[in-house]
C-alpha positions in Angstrom: 0.1 -0.2 0.1 1.6 3.5 -1.2 2.1 6.0 1.9 0.3 9.2 1.1 2.5 11.8 0.7 2.8 14.9 2.8 4.8 18.2 1.7 6.2 20.0 4.7 6.6 23.8 4.2 7.3 26.6 6.7 5.0 29.1 7.5 6.5 31.9 9.9 9.0 29.9 10.5 7.0 27.2 12.2 6.9 23.5 9.8 3.4 22.9 9.2 2.1 20.0 7.3 0.0 20.6 3.8 -3.4 19.3 3.5 -4.2 15.3 3.1 -5.5 14.0 0.4 -7.9 11.0 2.0 -10.9 11.4 4.3 -8.5 9.5 7.2 -5.9 12.1 7.0 -8.4 15.4 6.4 -10.2 14.0 9.9 -6.9 14.0 11.7 -6.4 17.8 11.1 -10.3 18.7 12.2 -10.6 21.6 15.1 -11.4 24.6 14.7 -15.2 23.9 13.8 -15.9 22.3 16.7 -13.8 25.4 19.1 -16.5 27.5 16.9 -19.5 25.4 17.2 -18.7 24.1 20.6 -18.3 28.3 21.5 -22.1 28.6 20.0 -23.6 26.2 21.8 -24.7 27.6 25.2 -27.6 27.9 27.5 -29.8 29.7 25.6 -29.8 26.8 22.7 -30.2 24.6 25.5 -33.0 26.6 27.2 -35.0 27.1 23.2 -34.8 23.4 22.7 -35.9 23.2 26.1 -38.8 25.0 25.8 -40.1 23.6 22.3 -39.8 20.3 23.5 -41.9 20.9 26.6 -44.3 23.0 24.8 -44.6 21.2 21.4 -43.0 17.8 22.0 -40.4 17.0 18.8 -42.5 18.8 16.1 -40.3 21.3 16.1 -37.2 19.5 15.9 -36.7 20.3 12.5 -36.2 24.4 13.4 -32.6 23.0 15.3 -32.1 21.3 12.1 -32.3 24.6 10.0 -30.4 26.3 13.0 -27.6 24.5 13.0 -27.8 24.8 8.5 -28.0 28.2 9.5 -24.5 27.9 11.6 -22.9 26.0 9.6 -23.5 28.5 6.1 -22.1 31.3 7.6 -19.1 29.8 9.5 -18.3 27.6 5.7 -19.0 31.8 4.6 -16.7 33.2 6.8 -13.8 30.0 6.6 -13.9 30.4 2.5 -13.4 33.9 2.2 -10.2 33.6 4.4 -8.9 31.0 2.5 -10.1 32.2 -0.4 -8.6 36.0 -0.5 -5.6 35.4 2.3 -7.6 37.8 4.6 -9.5 37.9 8.0 -13.0 38.7 7.8 -12.7 42.0 9.6 -10.7 42.8 6.4 -13.3 42.0 4.4 -16.1 43.8 7.0 -13.6 46.6 6.6 -14.4 47.0 2.4 -17.7 48.3 3.4 -16.5 50.9 5.0 -15.3 52.5 8.3 -19.1 53.0 9.2 -18.7 49.2 9.3 -15.4 49.3 11.2 -16.5 51.2 14.0 -19.7 49.6 14.5 -18.2 46.3 14.8 -15.9 48.0 17.6 -18.5 49.2 19.3 -20.8 46.4 19.4 -17.8 43.8 20.6 -16.8 46.3 23.4 -20.3 46.4 24.7 -20.8 42.6 24.2 -17.6 41.7 26.4 -19.2 44.0 29.1 -22.5 42.1 28.9 -21.8 38.8 27.8 -19.0 38.9 30.2 -21.6 39.5 33.1 -24.3 37.2 31.6 -22.5 34.0 31.3 -20.4 33.5 34.2 -23.4 33.9 35.4 -25.1 31.5 33.9 -22.2 29.0 34.9 -22.3 30.0 38.2 -26.2 29.4 38.5 -25.2 25.5 37.5 -23.0 25.2 39.9 -25.1 26.5 42.5 -26.8 24.1 41.4 -24.6 20.7 41.9 -23.3 22.5 45.0 -26.4 23.8 46.7 -25.9 26.6 49.7 -22.4 27.8 48.1 -21.8 31.3 46.9 -23.6 32.4 43.3 -21.0 35.2 43.2 -18.1 32.8 44.4 -19.0 30.7 41.0 -19.6 33.5 38.2 -16.3 35.7 39.4 -14.2 32.2 39.6 -15.6 30.7 36.4 -14.5 34.1 34.8 -10.8 34.2 36.2 -10.6 30.4 35.0 -10.9 31.0 31.3 -9.0 34.0 31.7 -6.1 32.3 32.9 -6.8 29.6 30.4 -6.1 31.8 27.7 -4.0 34.0 29.2 -1.5 31.3 29.6 -2.6 28.7 26.5 -2.4 28.8 23.1 -5.0 28.0 20.6 -3.7 24.1 20.5 -4.5 24.1 24.0 -7.8 25.7 23.6 -8.6 23.0 20.7 -7.8 20.3 23.3 -9.8 21.6 25.8 -12.4 22.4 24.1 -12.5 18.7 22.7 -12.6 17.3 26.0 -15.2 19.6 27.2 -17.2 18.1 24.1 -16.3 14.7 25.0 -18.2 14.8 28.0 -21.0 17.1 26.4 -21.3 14.1 23.8 -21.1 11.4 27.5 -24.0 13.3 30.0 -26.4 14.9 27.3 -26.4 12.4 24.6 -26.5 9.7 26.4 -29.3 11.7 29.0 -31.5 11.4 26.0 -30.5 7.9 24.8 -32.0 6.4 28.8 -34.8 8.7 28.6 -35.3 7.2 25.0 -34.8 3.7 26.0 -36.7 3.9 29.2 -39.4 6.4 28.4 -40.6 6.0 24.6 -43.8 8.2 25.3 -43.7 10.8 22.4 -43.9 9.9 19.3 -40.8 10.8 17.1 -41.6 12.3 13.2 -39.5 15.2 12.3 -41.9 15.9 9.6 -41.8 19.9 9.4 -44.6 21.5 11.2 -46.0 24.5 12.8 -48.0 23.7 15.7 -50.6 26.2 17.0 -48.7 29.1 19.3 -45.6 27.5 18.0 -44.1 30.7 15.8 -42.0 32.9 18.2 -40.4 29.7 19.7 -39.1 29.0 16.4 -38.1 33.0 15.9 -36.1 32.0 19.2 -34.9 28.8 18.4 -34.0 30.7 15.0 -32.2 33.1 16.4 -30.4 31.3 19.6 -29.4 28.0 17.5 -28.4 30.8 14.4 -25.1 32.3 14.6 -23.8 35.1 17.1 -20.2 37.0 16.7 -18.5 34.6 17.8 -18.7 32.2 13.6 -16.5 35.5 13.2 -13.8 33.9 15.6 -13.7 30.8 13.0 -11.3 33.0 10.5 -9.1 33.3 13.5 -8.7 30.1 14.1 -8.0 28.9 11.2 -5.5 30.8 11.2 -3.9 29.8 14.3 -4.6 25.8 12.9 -2.1 26.8 10.0 -4.6 27.2 7.3 -3.1 29.6 5.2 -4.4 29.2 1.3 -7.2 27.5 -0.5 -5.8 24.2 0.0 -7.0 23.3 3.1 -10.4 24.5 1.3 -11.5 21.0 1.6 -10.7 19.8 5.3 -12.4 23.1 6.0 -15.7 22.1 4.6 -14.9 18.8 6.8 -14.3 20.2 9.7 -17.5 22.6 10.0 -19.7 19.9 8.8 -19.0 17.6 11.5 -18.8 19.9 14.4 -22.4 21.1 13.6 -23.5 17.4 13.2 -22.3 16.7 16.6 -23.2 19.9 18.5 -27.1 20.3 16.9 -27.0 16.6 18.6 -26.6 18.4 21.6 -29.8 20.5 21.2 -31.6 17.7 19.7 -31.1 15.2 22.3 -31.7 17.9 25.0 -35.0 18.7 23.3 -35.9 14.8 23.3 -35.0 15.1 27.2 -37.7 17.7 27.5 -40.4 16.1 25.2 -39.9 12.7 27.1 -40.0 14.2 30.9 -42.4 17.5 30.3 -44.0 17.2 27.5 -48.3 17.4 28.5 -47.2 17.7 31.6 -48.6 21.0 32.1 -45.1 22.5 33.3 -43.4 25.1 31.7 -39.9 26.5 32.4 -38.4 29.3 31.2 -34.7 31.0 31.4 -31.8 29.9 32.2 -33.4 28.1 35.3 -35.3 26.0 33.2 -32.4 23.9 32.6 -31.6 23.5 36.1 -35.9 23.0 36.3 -35.4 20.2 33.8 -32.4 18.5 35.3 -34.5 17.9 38.2 -37.3 16.3 36.9 -34.8 14.5 35.1 -33.1 13.3 38.3 -36.7 12.7 40.0 -37.0 10.1 36.9 -33.9 8.5 37.5 -32.4 9.4 40.4 -29.4 11.9 41.7 -26.6 10.5 39.9 -28.2 11.0 36.6 -29.5 14.5 37.7 -25.7 15.5 38.3 -24.3 13.9 34.6 -26.7 15.9 33.1 -26.1 19.1 34.8 -22.4 18.9 33.4 -23.3 18.0 30.4 -25.0 21.3 30.5 -21.9 22.7 32.7 -19.5 21.8 29.6 -21.8 23.4 27.0 -21.7 27.0 29.4 -17.7 27.2 29.9 -17.6 25.9 26.2 -19.6 29.8 26.2 -16.6 31.4 28.2 -13.0 29.9 27.2 -14.4 30.0 23.2 -15.4 34.2 23.5 -12.6 35.0 26.0 -10.4 33.3 23.1 -12.2 34.6 19.6 -13.4 37.9 20.9 -9.9 39.0 22.3 -8.5 38.3 18.6 -11.3 39.9 17.1 -10.1 43.2 19.0 -7.1 42.8 18.5 -7.7 42.6 14.8 -9.9 45.7 14.6 -7.4 47.9 16.3 -5.0 45.9 13.8 -6.9 47.8 11.2 -7.2 50.9 12.9 -3.9 51.7 13.5 -3.1 50.8 9.6 -5.9 53.2 8.4 -6.9 49.4 7.0 -4.2 49.5 4.5 -1.8 46.3 5.8 -3.2 42.9 5.7 -2.3 40.4 8.4 -0.2 38.2 5.9 1.9 41.4 5.0 2.7 42.0 9.1 3.4 40.5 11.9 1.3 37.7 12.8 -1.3 38.6 15.9 -0.8 36.5 18.8 -2.0 35.5 21.7 0.6 38.3 24.0 -0.6 41.1 21.9 -1.2 43.7 24.1 -4.9 44.3 22.6 -5.5 40.9 22.4 -4.9 41.1 26.6 -6.5 44.0 27.0 -9.9 43.1 25.6 -9.3 39.6 27.3 -9.3 41.7 30.7 -12.2 43.6 29.8 -14.4 40.5 28.8 -13.0 39.5 32.5 -13.2 42.1 35.1 -15.3 45.2 34.5 -18.5 42.5 33.4 -18.2 41.4 37.5 -19.6 45.1 38.5 -22.6 44.2 36.8 -23.5 40.9 38.2 -23.5 44.1 41.5 -25.8 45.6 40.0 -27.9 43.2 37.7 -26.7 44.3 34.5 -27.8 48.3 34.1 -30.8 49.2 32.0 -29.4 51.8 29.2 -26.3 49.3 28.9 -28.3 46.0 28.1 -30.7 47.8 25.8 -27.5 49.5 23.7 -26.2 46.2 23.3 -29.5 44.5 22.3 -30.0 47.5 19.8 -26.9 47.0 18.4 -26.9 43.3 18.4 -30.2 43.1 16.5 -28.7 44.7 13.6 -25.2 42.4 13.8 -26.1 39.3 12.3 -27.9 40.3 9.0 -25.1 42.8 8.4 -22.7 40.2 8.5 -25.0 37.6 6.1 -24.8 40.8 3.7 -21.4 41.3 4.0 -20.2 37.7 3.7 -22.9 37.7 0.4 -20.9 41.0 -0.8 -17.2 39.5 -0.4 -18.3 35.9 -1.5 -19.2 37.8 -4.8 -16.4 39.8 -4.8 -13.9 40.4 -7.2 -11.1 39.3 -4.3 -11.4 35.8 -4.6 -11.4 33.0 -7.5 -14.6 32.6 -9.4 -14.4 29.2 -8.8 -14.6 30.4 -4.9 -17.7 32.4 -5.3 -21.1 32.0 -4.7 -23.6 30.2 -6.7 -27.0 31.2 -7.6 -28.2 28.1 -5.0 -25.7 29.7 -1.8 -26.8 33.6 -3.1 -30.8 32.1 -2.7 -30.1 30.7 0.6 -28.3 33.3 2.1 -30.4 35.5 1.1 -33.0 33.8 3.2 -30.7 34.0 5.6 -30.6 37.6 5.2 -34.4 38.2 5.6 -34.9 36.0 8.3 -32.1 38.3 10.5 -34.1 41.6 9.2 -37.4 40.1 10.6 -35.5 38.8 13.8 -33.3 42.4 14.0 -36.6 44.0 13.2 -38.8 42.1 16.1 -35.7 42.6 18.5 -35.7 46.4 18.0 -39.9 46.5 18.1 -39.1 45.4 21.6 -36.7 47.9 22.5 -38.3 50.5 21.6 -41.7 49.6 22.8 -41.4 46.8 24.8 
C-alpha cells in the first residue's frame, strides 16, 4: 500500500504539513470547527430546545436542524473567504467602509461587557444547582477568572484540545441522557416532518435566533489561521471541519429537546430562562436518580463553559484585529505584517475587559441602559454579517471557483431576510416593549 505523501512547508518559521488527500488524513486535522461550534452551543440553545420540547414535543425538531444549517452556511462562508482571499473577516468587513468597522468595534466592546456578565452568571447558576448553599458570586467570579487564566497562559492548540475534552463530556452526558430517556420512556412520537403547531411561531423564531448564529462565528477565521490553514488548498478540510462540528453540536440540542419532550411534554409544566435547565435536570433526577441529575448538569455546565473559554479567546482575537486595522488605517493585510498572537497587548486588554469589568454588572444586576444599547446593536449585527459575507463571496477579491453560486446566494438571501425580521422584532421590543 502506498503511503500518502505529505509536503512540509514553513509558515511563520514553524513547520506545517500540507493538507492530506484521504478522508482519514483529513479527519486528523479537524478542530477549529469544534471550537467555534462548541462556543456557540451555550445555555441559550439548550433553553430554547427545552422550551420547545416541553411545549410541542418533537414537532419542532426540524427548526434545530435549520438553525444548525444556518450556522454551517455562515461559518463555511467565513472560512471560505479567509482561505480564498488571504484576508481576515474583519478586513473584509472593513471593505464596507469605516462605518462598518467602527460599528463592529462598538458592538464588540459592549458585547464583552454584557456577555461577560451574563455567561459567568449562567455558569454560576449551574454550579449552585450542583452544590446547593454555595455562593453564586463566588462561582460567577471563579468561572470568569478560570477562562481568563486558560486563555492568558494557553495558546490556540491547548484551547482546541480543551474544547474537545468538554465536547466529549457533553457527548457522554447530554446524548447519553437522551438515550437513557428514549430507552426507558418512549412516550413521544418521534416524527421530524416539518410542521408549525399553533402557538409555536415565536418559539421557532427564538430557536432560529439562538441556534442560528452569534458574533463568535467570526472568530473561525482566526482559529483556522492559528491552526496553520493559510490558503485554498485547505478548503476541503475546512468544509469537512465545519460539517462534522455542526452535526455533532446539533445532536446536543436535539438531545435536550428529546429529554424535555419525554419528561415534561403534556405535563402542564412550563420552563423559561436559565433556571429552566435546572428545572429540567431536577425532573430528570426525579425519574432516574440524583447521579443522573448530576451527569446531566455536568453536560450543561460543559456547554456553558465552552461559551466562556471560546469567546474569551476568539473575541480577544477580533479586538486585536480591530485595533490593527484602525492603527494601519486598513491598508495592510494580516499576511503582510506580524501575526496576531495571544501575547499582543490589544488581545490581552480585551481579555481583561471581558473578564473583570462585567463582574461589576453582577453586583448592579446589569444596568438597563447598557443592556438596551447592546440589544439594539446586536439586533442588526447578524443581518449585516450575512450581507457582508454575501458581498464578499461574490466579489472579485476571490477566484470565481470560490464564489457563491445561485443556490448559495439564494440561501444567503433567505438568511438575511430571517435576521432582518428577527432584528426588527428585537428593536421593536426595545423601543416599544
